[in-house]
N, C-alpha and C positions, 0 to 999 in steps of 0.2 A: 524419577531419574535425575541424577546429578549431571547437569549439562556443562559443568566446568566453567561457569560464567561468573562466579563470585569475584567481586572487585572490578569487573568491567564497567565501563560507562557507555550508556546507550542514549542516543537522540532519536526520538520518534516524532514524526510529524502527523498531523491529522489525528491527534491522540485523544480528542475529547469524547469519541464514541467509537462503536463499531470495532473493526479489525485493529485499529491503532490502540484503543484503550485496552482491549483484550490482550494484545501483545505486551503492553506495559504491565498488566497484571501478572502475566506468566513470568516475565523477566524479573519483576520485583521479587517474586517468590524464589527465583534462582539467585538472588543476591546481587542483582545488577543495580547500579546507581543510575537513575533515570533523569533525563532532561526531556520534558514533554512539551510539544508545541501545538497550538491551534489558535485560530482566530476566535473561537468560542471560549475565551479564557475563563469566564465566570463558571461555566459548567465544568470545564477542565479542572480548575482549582477545587471546586466543590467535591468532585468525584475522586480526584487524586488523593484526597485525604484518607481514603480507605485503603490505599496501597501501602505496602511496606516501604520503609526506607526514606520517607519524606521527599518525594520527587520535586524537582525544580520545574515549575510551569512558566512558560514564556509565550506571549502572543507574538505570532510572526505571520506575515503575508508571504506565501511561497512564490507569488508572482514577482516579488521585489528582490532583486539580487542583493541589494544592501542589507535587507532584512535577514536573508539567509547567511550572509557573512557574519552579521551581528549575532545570529543565533548560535552558530558554531563557536564564535569567540566567547560568548557567554558561557557555554558548556565548558570549554577548556579553561577559561579564567577561574571558574568556580571549582572544577574538579581536577584540573591539571592534565587531563587526558581525554581522548575520545576514541572508543574502540568499535562501536557499533552504530550504524545509521539505518533506520527503518523508515522509509518514506512512503506513507500511506495516503497522504492528501491527494484528493483528486475529484473530478466531476464527470457525470455522464455526458453533459453537453446537450446541444440542441439535436432534435431528431427530425427526419423528413427525407425527401428525395435528395440524393447527393448533390444534384445540380441546382436544386432550389434552395439549398442552405446558403446563407450569406457568408461573405468573407469573414465577418466578425465572429460568426458561429465557429468556424474552423480555427480562427486565431485564438479565441478564448479557451477552447479545449486544449489546443496545442500548448499555449502558455502555461496552463495550470498542470496538465498531465505530463507533458514532455519536457518543456524548457525548465520547469522547476527542478526536475531530476538532474538535468545537465548542470544547472547552476549550483544545486546542493552538492553534487559530486565535486565540482570545482572547489567549493568552499571547504568541504570536509576531507577530501582525499589527503591533503598534506598531513592532517592530524592522524588519520587512520594508518598512514604509512609509518608514522613516527616510531612505533614499537615493533614494526615488522609483523603486526597482527591486526587485522581489521575485517569487518564485515559490512557490506553495502547492499541493502535489500530494497527493491522497489516493487510496488504492487502493479502488475500488469493486469491482464484479463483474458478470459477465454476468447474475447473478441479479437485479440491479436492474431490468433490462428484460425478462428472461425467467425468471420465478420457477419454481422446481421445488417440487412439492407438498409434499414432506416437509421442506422447508428454510425454513419460514415465518419463523423468528426471524432467520435470515441474510438472507433476501429483504428483509424489512422494514427491517432495519438498513442495508443497502446501498442500497436505493431511497431512503431518507431521506437518506443520505450524499450521494448524487449530487445530490439536489434542494438540499441545504444548500450544497454547493460552487457550484452554479449561482447561488443567492441571493447568496452571498459575492462572486461575481465582478462583480456589478452595480456595487457601490460601490468595491470595492478597486482597480479599473482606474484610477480617478481619482488614486490614490496610486502608480501604476506597478507595482501587484502583480497578477499574473495567476494565476487559480485554476482548476484543472482536476482531473478525475478520470481514472484509468486503470482500465479494466475487463478483467482477465485472465479466462480460462477454463481450468480444469483444467491448472494449471501444476505442474511438478515442484517439490515443496516438502515440508517436514516435515508440513504440514497435509494435503496430499493423500496423502502416504505413509501417514499414519495412517488416512485413509479407505479406501485400498486394502488395507491390512493387515487392517482390520476386515472389509471385504467378502470378502477371500480366506478368512478364518476362517469366516465365516458360510456361504460357498458350498462350503468344503472344497476349494479350488483354490489354485494358486500365485498370488503377487502379480501376476505378468505376465499370467496368465489373468484375474485379477480386473480388471486394467486394460483388457484387450481386450474383455471382456464389458460393462464399464461404458461404454466408448466406443460399442459397438454398440447397447446398449439405452438408455442415458441421454443420450448426447451425439452423436446421429447427424449433427449439423451440422458436427462436426469431421471433415471428409473426409480430412484428413491422417493420421487414425487414430493419433495419438500425443498424449501430454501436451506442453504447451508447455514451454519452458525459461525459467528465471528470467531469464537474460540477454536473452531476446527481449523481455521486458516491461521490464527495466531500460534497454535501449537506447531504448525509447520514452519512458521517464521522462526520461532524459538529454537527449533532443531537446527535450522540453516545457519543461524548465527553462532551456534555452539561448536565446541571442539569435536563433537561427534559427527559433524558434517564437514570435516576438514579436507575432504577430497571432492566436494561439490563446488564447481566454479563455472560461471558462464551458463548456467542452467535456467530453464523456465519450468518451475515446478507447479503443475496444475493441481488445484484443489476444487474440483468442479463437479463432483458427483456423477461423472461420466458425460457431462454436457457436450464436450467436444467429441464428435463422432468420427474419431480417427485415432490410430496408434501413433501418429506423428505429433511432435510437440509444436 
Protein backbone atom coordinates (compact mmCIF):
# COMPACT_ATOMS: atom_id res chain seq x y z
CA UNK A 1 0.00 0.00 0.00
CA UNK A 2 1.34 3.41 -0.99
CA UNK A 3 0.85 5.68 2.01
CA UNK A 4 1.76 8.84 0.12
CA UNK A 5 4.72 9.62 2.35
CA UNK A 6 7.58 9.83 -0.12
CA UNK A 7 9.65 12.93 0.56
CA UNK A 8 8.35 13.46 4.10
CA UNK A 9 10.76 13.85 7.02
CA UNK A 10 10.00 12.02 10.26
CA UNK A 11 11.51 12.27 13.74
CA UNK A 12 11.13 9.16 15.91
CA UNK A 13 12.15 9.01 19.57
CA UNK A 14 12.86 5.76 21.39
CA UNK A 15 13.94 4.41 18.05
CA UNK A 16 16.61 1.93 19.12
CA UNK A 17 14.19 -0.96 19.52
CA UNK A 18 10.61 -2.10 19.81
CA UNK A 19 7.81 0.04 18.42
CA UNK A 20 10.12 2.93 17.60
CA UNK A 21 12.47 0.88 15.46
CA UNK A 22 9.67 -1.01 13.69
CA UNK A 23 7.98 2.29 12.87
CA UNK A 24 11.26 3.53 11.43
CA UNK A 25 11.57 0.40 9.30
CA UNK A 26 8.08 0.76 7.82
CA UNK A 27 8.42 4.49 7.17
CA UNK A 28 11.80 3.99 5.52
CA UNK A 29 10.17 1.51 3.14
CA UNK A 30 7.58 4.20 2.34
CA UNK A 31 10.26 6.66 1.26
CA UNK A 32 10.35 8.76 4.43
CA UNK A 33 13.59 10.46 5.44
CA UNK A 34 14.30 9.53 9.04
CA UNK A 35 15.79 11.25 12.06
CA UNK A 36 16.06 8.62 14.79
CA UNK A 37 16.72 9.37 18.43
CA UNK A 38 17.57 7.29 21.47
CA UNK A 39 20.00 7.33 24.37
CA UNK A 40 21.16 3.86 23.25
CA UNK A 41 22.95 5.49 20.34
CA UNK A 42 25.42 2.67 19.63
CA UNK A 43 22.65 0.10 19.20
CA UNK A 44 20.60 2.56 17.18
CA UNK A 45 23.42 3.37 14.77
CA UNK A 46 24.27 -0.32 14.35
CA UNK A 47 20.71 -1.40 13.52
CA UNK A 48 19.79 1.70 11.52
CA UNK A 49 22.38 0.68 8.92
CA UNK A 50 19.90 -1.96 7.75
CA UNK A 51 17.19 0.62 7.05
CA UNK A 52 16.64 2.29 3.71
CA UNK A 53 17.63 5.89 3.15
CA UNK A 54 20.61 6.34 5.49
CA UNK A 55 18.75 7.60 8.61
CA UNK A 56 20.28 10.31 10.76
CA UNK A 57 20.81 8.99 14.31
CA UNK A 58 20.96 11.41 17.23
CA UNK A 59 21.42 10.78 20.95
CA UNK A 60 18.92 12.83 22.95
CA UNK A 61 17.60 12.79 26.51
CA UNK A 62 13.84 13.35 26.33
CA UNK A 63 13.80 14.69 29.90
CA UNK A 64 15.98 17.64 28.82
CA UNK A 65 14.04 20.45 27.09
CA UNK A 66 17.23 21.84 25.55
CA UNK A 67 18.04 18.42 24.09
CA UNK A 68 14.61 18.24 22.47
CA UNK A 69 15.01 21.73 21.01
CA UNK A 70 18.39 20.70 19.64
CA UNK A 71 16.97 17.47 18.23
CA UNK A 72 14.31 19.30 16.23
CA UNK A 73 16.85 21.89 15.07
CA UNK A 74 19.22 19.14 13.94
CA UNK A 75 16.46 17.57 11.86
CA UNK A 76 15.43 20.80 10.18
CA UNK A 77 18.98 22.01 9.66
CA UNK A 78 19.87 18.76 7.91
CA UNK A 79 16.72 18.21 5.85
CA UNK A 80 15.06 21.61 5.67
CA UNK A 81 11.69 20.42 6.99
CA UNK A 82 9.94 18.27 9.57
CA UNK A 83 6.60 16.65 8.74
CA UNK A 84 6.09 13.80 11.20
CA UNK A 85 6.93 13.27 14.86
CA UNK A 86 6.44 9.87 16.49
CA UNK A 87 7.25 9.94 20.20
CA UNK A 88 7.66 6.39 21.51
CA UNK A 89 10.15 6.94 24.35
CA UNK A 90 8.74 6.02 27.74
CA UNK A 91 9.03 3.92 30.91
CA UNK A 92 6.70 1.76 33.00
CA UNK A 93 7.91 3.36 36.23
CA UNK A 94 7.74 2.06 39.79
CA UNK A 95 4.97 -0.28 40.90
CA UNK A 96 3.20 -0.73 44.22
CA UNK A 97 0.40 0.60 46.37
CA UNK A 98 -0.48 4.10 45.06
CA UNK A 99 -0.02 5.68 48.51
CA UNK A 100 3.23 3.88 49.25
CA UNK A 101 4.96 4.97 46.07
CA UNK A 102 7.28 7.93 46.62
CA UNK A 103 7.03 11.39 45.13
CA UNK A 104 10.11 10.71 43.05
CA UNK A 105 8.44 7.61 41.60
CA UNK A 106 5.59 9.75 40.31
CA UNK A 107 7.93 12.56 39.24
CA UNK A 108 10.21 10.28 37.21
CA UNK A 109 7.41 8.65 35.25
CA UNK A 110 5.63 11.97 34.79
CA UNK A 111 8.74 13.64 33.42
CA UNK A 112 9.59 10.88 30.96
CA UNK A 113 6.12 9.88 29.80
CA UNK A 114 4.18 13.13 29.97
CA UNK A 115 6.39 16.22 30.13
CA UNK A 116 8.68 14.97 27.38
CA UNK A 117 5.62 14.89 25.10
CA UNK A 118 4.63 18.43 26.04
CA UNK A 119 8.17 19.70 25.50
CA UNK A 120 8.63 17.86 22.22
CA UNK A 121 5.36 19.31 20.96
CA UNK A 122 6.54 22.81 21.88
CA UNK A 123 9.77 22.25 19.99
CA UNK A 124 8.35 20.54 16.94
CA UNK A 125 4.99 22.16 16.34
CA UNK A 126 6.28 25.34 14.64
CA UNK A 127 8.05 23.14 12.09
CA UNK A 128 5.08 20.80 11.61
CA UNK A 129 2.85 23.83 10.94
CA UNK A 130 5.21 25.33 8.41
CA UNK A 131 3.87 23.54 5.31
CA UNK A 132 0.31 23.25 6.60
CA UNK A 133 0.80 19.46 6.84
CA UNK A 134 2.03 17.55 9.87
CA UNK A 135 1.50 14.54 12.07
CA UNK A 136 2.22 14.28 15.81
CA UNK A 137 1.83 10.82 17.34
CA UNK A 138 2.51 9.78 20.93
CA UNK A 139 2.41 6.31 22.45
CA UNK A 140 -0.16 6.10 25.23
CA UNK A 141 -1.36 2.80 26.71
CA UNK A 142 -4.34 0.66 27.57
CA UNK A 143 -3.59 1.86 31.12
CA UNK A 144 -4.88 5.31 30.20
CA UNK A 145 -8.45 3.98 30.10
CA UNK A 146 -8.13 0.75 32.08
CA UNK A 147 -5.70 1.44 34.94
CA UNK A 148 -4.11 -1.47 36.80
CA UNK A 149 -3.88 -1.05 40.55
CA UNK A 150 -0.13 -1.50 41.06
CA UNK A 151 0.77 0.84 38.18
CA UNK A 152 -0.48 4.20 39.44
CA UNK A 153 2.48 6.24 38.21
CA UNK A 154 2.22 4.78 34.72
CA UNK A 155 -1.58 4.99 34.65
CA UNK A 156 -1.57 8.66 35.58
CA UNK A 157 1.14 9.63 33.10
CA UNK A 158 -0.53 7.88 30.17
CA UNK A 159 -4.04 9.13 31.00
CA UNK A 160 -2.66 12.67 31.12
CA UNK A 161 -0.81 12.13 27.84
CA UNK A 162 -3.97 11.00 26.04
CA UNK A 163 -5.84 14.04 27.36
CA UNK A 164 -3.01 16.38 26.35
CA UNK A 165 -2.89 15.12 22.77
CA UNK A 166 -6.65 15.49 22.52
CA UNK A 167 -6.27 19.10 23.74
CA UNK A 168 -3.47 19.67 21.23
CA UNK A 169 -5.59 18.40 18.37
CA UNK A 170 -8.24 21.11 18.75
CA UNK A 171 -6.13 24.00 17.51
CA UNK A 172 -3.40 22.30 15.50
CA UNK A 173 -5.85 21.05 12.86
CA UNK A 174 -6.21 24.65 11.71
CA UNK A 175 -2.50 24.49 10.83
CA UNK A 176 -2.83 21.16 9.00
CA UNK A 177 -1.32 19.16 11.88
CA UNK A 178 -3.15 16.06 13.07
CA UNK A 179 -2.43 14.81 16.61
CA UNK A 180 -3.27 11.31 17.84
CA UNK A 181 -2.23 8.68 20.35
CA UNK A 182 -1.74 4.97 19.85
CA UNK A 183 -2.38 2.70 22.84
CA UNK A 184 -0.71 -0.71 22.77
CA UNK A 185 -1.20 -3.47 25.33
CA UNK A 186 1.47 -5.96 26.37
CA UNK A 187 3.61 -5.76 23.26
CA UNK A 188 6.91 -7.59 22.81
CA UNK A 189 9.61 -5.08 23.76
CA UNK A 190 12.62 -4.68 26.05
CA UNK A 191 10.20 -3.05 28.54
CA UNK A 192 7.84 -6.04 28.74
CA UNK A 193 10.76 -8.47 28.49
CA UNK A 194 12.06 -6.96 31.73
CA UNK A 195 8.64 -7.19 33.35
CA UNK A 196 8.34 -10.87 32.47
CA UNK A 197 11.88 -11.72 33.51
CA UNK A 198 11.18 -10.15 36.90
CA UNK A 199 7.88 -12.03 37.18
CA UNK A 200 9.58 -15.31 36.24
CA UNK A 201 12.19 -14.79 38.94
CA UNK A 202 9.57 -13.96 41.57
CA UNK A 203 7.44 -17.00 40.70
CA UNK A 204 10.34 -19.37 40.11
CA UNK A 205 9.18 -20.25 36.61
CA UNK A 206 10.39 -19.79 33.05
CA UNK A 207 9.80 -16.56 31.15
CA UNK A 208 7.36 -18.36 28.87
CA UNK A 209 5.40 -19.60 31.88
CA UNK A 210 5.47 -16.11 33.38
CA UNK A 211 3.97 -14.69 30.18
CA UNK A 212 1.28 -17.39 30.12
CA UNK A 213 0.27 -16.77 33.75
CA UNK A 214 0.34 -13.00 33.28
CA UNK A 215 -2.05 -13.25 30.34
CA UNK A 216 -4.37 -15.54 32.26
CA UNK A 217 -4.38 -13.59 35.52
CA UNK A 218 -3.73 -9.98 34.55
CA UNK A 219 -4.87 -9.56 30.92
CA UNK A 220 -7.91 -11.82 30.41
CA UNK A 221 -9.17 -9.51 27.66
CA UNK A 222 -6.34 -10.57 25.36
CA UNK A 223 -8.16 -13.60 24.02
CA UNK A 224 -5.42 -14.26 21.47
CA UNK A 225 -3.29 -15.34 24.43
CA UNK A 226 -0.05 -13.76 23.29
CA UNK A 227 1.91 -10.56 23.44
CA UNK A 228 1.43 -8.16 20.58
CA UNK A 229 4.24 -7.58 18.13
CA UNK A 230 5.99 -4.26 17.70
CA UNK A 231 5.32 -4.29 13.96
CA UNK A 232 1.57 -4.61 14.62
CA UNK A 233 1.65 -1.31 16.48
CA UNK A 234 4.09 0.26 14.01
CA UNK A 235 1.77 -0.53 11.10
CA UNK A 236 -0.99 1.41 12.83
CA UNK A 237 1.33 4.36 13.40
CA UNK A 238 2.41 4.34 9.75
CA UNK A 239 -1.22 4.49 8.68
CA UNK A 240 -2.00 7.36 11.08
CA UNK A 241 0.83 9.52 9.79
CA UNK A 242 -0.21 8.96 6.18
CA UNK A 243 -2.58 10.73 3.84
CA UNK A 244 -4.90 7.74 4.16
CA UNK A 245 -5.66 8.83 7.74
CA UNK A 246 -6.35 12.46 6.87
CA UNK A 247 -9.66 12.52 8.78
CA UNK A 248 -8.37 11.01 12.03
CA UNK A 249 -7.53 13.67 14.59
CA UNK A 250 -7.58 13.76 18.38
CA UNK A 251 -8.11 10.01 18.54
CA UNK A 252 -6.71 7.32 20.77
CA UNK A 253 -6.26 4.22 18.62
CA UNK A 254 -6.00 1.04 20.65
CA UNK A 255 -3.83 -1.84 19.45
CA UNK A 256 -4.47 -4.06 22.43
CA UNK A 257 -5.70 -7.47 21.33
CA UNK A 258 -8.94 -6.77 23.19
CA UNK A 259 -7.21 -6.08 26.52
CA UNK A 260 -9.48 -3.15 27.34
CA UNK A 261 -12.79 -4.69 28.37
CA UNK A 262 -14.93 -1.85 27.08
CA UNK A 263 -16.31 -0.42 23.88
CA UNK A 264 -15.29 3.03 25.07
CA UNK A 265 -11.94 4.54 24.24
